[in-house]
N, C-alpha and C positions, 0 to 999 in steps of 0.2 A: 165401282169404276166406270162414267164413263169416258172414253179415250174425245167421241166425238166433238169436231169443232162446229161452235154454232155461224150462220151464214158471217154475221157480222169479221167473226173470226177470219171465215172464208175469204169473206171480201177483200179484206184489208190484205189479207198474206199474198193477196191474186195481184188486187193492185200493185202493193213492193216488189213484187216477182217480173209483171209486167215495166215496172221503174226501171227498178235495176238490169233488166235483158233490154231495154230498146236505150237508157240514157245513160248507165254508166258505163256498160258494157261498151258499146264503139271508146272509146273515151279511155279508158284503164292502161290502154297499155300502153300508148303515148304520153300520158298522166303522169305513169310510173317512171315513166324514167326519166319525167323532167323534172319530177319531185312537185308536178303541179298540186297546187290545195283549189275547187274551186268554190269559194263564197255562195254562189250562187242558187248550187244542189244541193246545199242547205236547205239552201228558203223553199228552193220546189218542194223539199220536203217534207218542208213545217206547212207551206201551202195545202198541203192531198194530207195533212194529218195524221203526218210517220208518229213524230214527237208528241198526237196531244195525248196519246189513246189514255196515260197512268193520270190525266189533266182534269181538273175538272172543266163545263162547259164556262165556266161563269173565267176564269182566267183563260182561255182560247182550247180547253182541251176537247175532247170528244169522246171519254169515258170508256170505249173500247176495252181498253184489261189492258192488268197486264201480259195476260196472255199472248191478244194481239199483237204487245208490243213486240213480245219475242218472236213471233212468227215472220213480222215485219223488220228487225233486227234481223233475225237472218236469213233472208231474202238480200239481200242489201250486203250484208258479212259475203256470203254466195260469190258476191261479183267484185265484191271488194271489202277485205275486210277494214284499210281506210276510209271508209266512209264510214262502217258500220259505228267505228269508234265514235261520230257526233252521238249518236243517240246518250252514250254517256253527259257527250260534253254539253248537247242541249235537255235531255227531261232527263234520265236515269240519276243526273248527277248534283244540278243547280238549280233544275227549278222541281225535280218532287221533293228535297230538299226545304227547301224554302218551303213547299204546303203543308212543309210536316212543321218542318221552326220555327218558319218568318211574322213579322208580324206582317197582317191586312195592306200595310204601307206600302213594304219588301215583294210582297206576293203579287201585290199590281203595278207595281215599277216593274219587276222585273222575269218574272214569271210567261204576260200572253207572249213578250219578244221573244222570249227565247223556240220558246214552243212553235210559234214560228219562223223561226231562223232569221228575224230579222235584228235575230241582238243573239253574237257565239258567246255562247257559255265553258266557264273551265273551271277548276275545283286545283290548288296549289296545297296541296302536304309535302309531296318530297322535297329532299331536300340533300346535301351532296354526300350528310352522313346519317345520315335522317333515312330508309326508305325502311324497312320494315319492323324499325323497332321508332313507331308514329311518335311514344310520347315522351323520343329523344332529339324533337326538334329545336332548331337553336333561333327561328326566322322569333323578336320578338314586341310585344305590341303594349306599351304601354303608358296610361292618361294621360289624357297633355288639358285639364277644361271639360268641353265638350268636345273632344276629343283621342283620340287615339293616335300614338305614333308606332307605325312598321317599319324595322327595321331585320333584315336580311335576305334569303337565299336561296327561293327554288328550282330546283330540278326537274327532270326527264317531262315539264305541265302538259302534257298535250294542248292545244291551242294558244300555249302561253303567248307571243306574239303577235297571235292575228282576234282575242278574246277582245269585247267590250264591256263581260262584267264574269270575275270568276269568285269564288266561293274562298276564302285565304285562313287557312289554320295557322293562330300562331300564340307563341306563351302567354300571358299574361300572365301566370301566378309561378316564376318554371321551381320551385319548390314545391312548392302542392303537386311538380310530375304531371302527370296522364291525367287528373283533376283539378291542371291550372290550366287548359288549353281554352281558346275562344277561338269560336266563330264568326268571320265578318263578306258582305258583303260585300265585294270592292269594286266602280266603277278603275276601268283600266288603263280608257282612255280619254279620261279626266283626273285623275291625281297623279300632283307635281310629287315626284320623289320617286315614280315607278321605272324604268327601263326592263326591256327583253331580248331574248337573245339564243337566235333560231342555234338549233342540235343539226347539223346540215347529215352528220355521217352516222347516219346507223342501217343495218340491219334490215331493216324491210319497214312495213309499213309506213311510204314512199312516200302517200299524197296524205295524212294527216299530221299537219304541221305541230312539231314539240321543242319545246325551248326552255330556256329559264327564266327568269324572271328576280329581279330587285328590287327590294326596297331601302331606299337611303330619307329615313328621317320621310316616311309617306305617309300625310295625314289622310288620318282618316273618320268621317265622326262619330260619334256616341252610339248616333244613330243604325249607323252601317253591325250591329253586334244581333247575328242568327242567336235568336234562343234567350237566353241569358249569358250575361258573363259566364267561363267557365265552362259553361255545358258544350264546350269541342270533340272534345273525346268522343261522346254520347251521339252527337252529334256525326263526327265522322265516323265514325262504325254503323250507323244506319243508314247513311248514306250506300256507303261500299258492299255493306246488303245488295245491298239496288244494284252498283254500276259491279257488281264483280258477277251477281247474275248475266246480267249485260254481257258484259269479257267470255261468260260460258258461252251464253247463245254464240256471240261471233265466231268461238272456233268453231260450235257445229255445224254452221253455214261454212268453214270453211273447207270443215271434213270433210262434207258432203260437196266440195267443189270437185276436193282431191279424186275421191269416186268417180264423178262424173265426167271428168280428164281423164282418169287414169281409164274408166271403164269406154268412151273413144276413141284412145288411141290403140288401146286394146285390144278393140275390134278395127281396126285397119290396120295396123303394122303388122306382116308376117313374115313368118322365119317360117326354113324346114320345110316351106310348102305352104301353110295356112295360117293365120288370123290368130298374134300371137297366147286370144282369149281361150284358143280349142286348149294352153297346154297347164296343167291341177294345178303347179306352182301358182299362175295366175289368178284363176280364180278363188283360189283357197286363198291370196291375197284379198281380191276387190270382198270375199264375201266375208272375211272377217275387217274390212275397212264400212262393211256395211252396217253391220251387227251393234260396232263400236258407237259409228256416228246415232244407230236408231235409241241404241239405252244411254247416249248423250243428251239427247231431246228429250228421251223421256226425266232423264232427270231436270235436269230442265223447267220441262214445261207441269213437273210437277212442284216445284220449291216458286212459279210463277202466278200457278193457277195457289197455292196457300194465303198467295200476298194479296190474290184477291175473295177470299176466305177472311181473312183479318188484315189488313194494309199496316193498322197497330200492331202487332205483335207478330216480333221476330224468330225466322227460321231462318237462322244464322249456319246452323247443323246442315238443310240441304238447298242450302244456296251455299257454303265450301263442297259438300259431296259435288255439287252441279261443274260447281268450276276444277275442281280437283281434274275430275273424271272428263269433261270437255276439254281441255287443257291437256293434258296427256293424249286424247285419242286425237286431239287434230296432229298434233306431233308425231306422231304411229303413222296416220294417211296420209300425214306429206312425210315421210319417208319411205317408206312403202307405196306407195305413188308415182317416187321421183325414181325409183330404180325399176316401177315397170316399162319408164316410158326410159332408162337406160340413158346410152348417151346426150339424147334427146330430151333429159328431163334437166341436163346441164346446160342444156344452151335457154339462151331470155327467147328464144323464138318461140316455146312452149312453157304455159302458167304455171306447172312442176316446179319451178326452182321460186317464183313469186311465190309460191300458196308455200312452200317448206321454211320461206322467211320469213314469214308474216304469222304462218303458226306459229313459232318458237315464241314470239311477241305473249299466248298467251298462262305459258309457263312462268311469267314474268311479273306483270303490272297485274292491276287491283289485290297485291301478296302473292309469293310467290307461293309454287305449288307445297313446294317446304311450309309455309304458312297456316297453307292450307289445313297439310295433312295434323301439322298440331293442333287447328280450330279443334279436325273430326273428332284426336285423340282428349282431347280434354272432356268435347263434347260425349263421350264413349269411356271416362271412367273416373268420372262429377259423384 
């Protein structure tokens, strides 16, 4: 196996690193405190081609590949886990799902805008009583002539109240359970019967908009169906293979940020007349943080490489392994890093507490760590 990056991959990574350091880093603390989301940053990243790595040129992409996309995502998430979420909303979620399952009209109408950051994207799966059990969702879509009428409630949806377009999953045949789910591409700002509400109280990811979506007799045209009617579960699971990998990558970025912050602090903080980095237990923690982040990165890049070799073959096992390990490694790194900071880790003066809060999200979103263990064990015991 060749672990060397191509010149294009290096260029994408380095460009993203510089953008994150020069543009995002100076405003992170202020925006985190005010819970501010800047759509203009999404547009800037779109203009720089960050969201286009996995999209063909004919739809506005640059075809740099899935590995390049993960490298870019990691660099952004290292500085801001919140803006790392945008990669799922713009490319790994809606854009890739439409590329795989959408018709030509849907592709040309939505993908270029999502890739450019001109359209803010979202996907709506989770409901108040339907999380890991996706097939138990209550939102319905009933055929009415040339339209479908949507009724229901989605919650914990990233970009819910700012999205221009969203992939909405609803039941068109409840009796068929998961085989009765359909995916719709919905114009969120132009469809009557749709209302949204922000979720303000969150532990972390303060720069990433999260909210609820309410559908009350919302009429969407039959042309909004992605794929075929009742194909929704298949589309959803395929999409999650991509968004979970992106989530794993963000976890790698956060774990790396924890290590960088802890190393810097440990070399500056003195106790008993010398930097705490000279103490063996501190060094041991730094070593563990480094090793686990390196391992997580390799798992992510392996899964990303598999997707490049054959984008149409699902590599669910590799993705779940990467997502599980990276999520756990990020939380462990955040916890170890905070302890190295001591009392200052408990203070908002340093980034340790923000990284700790953001890291916890990875064990929950895009399928919890327990769900990943179930998926992994199911593959092992087939």
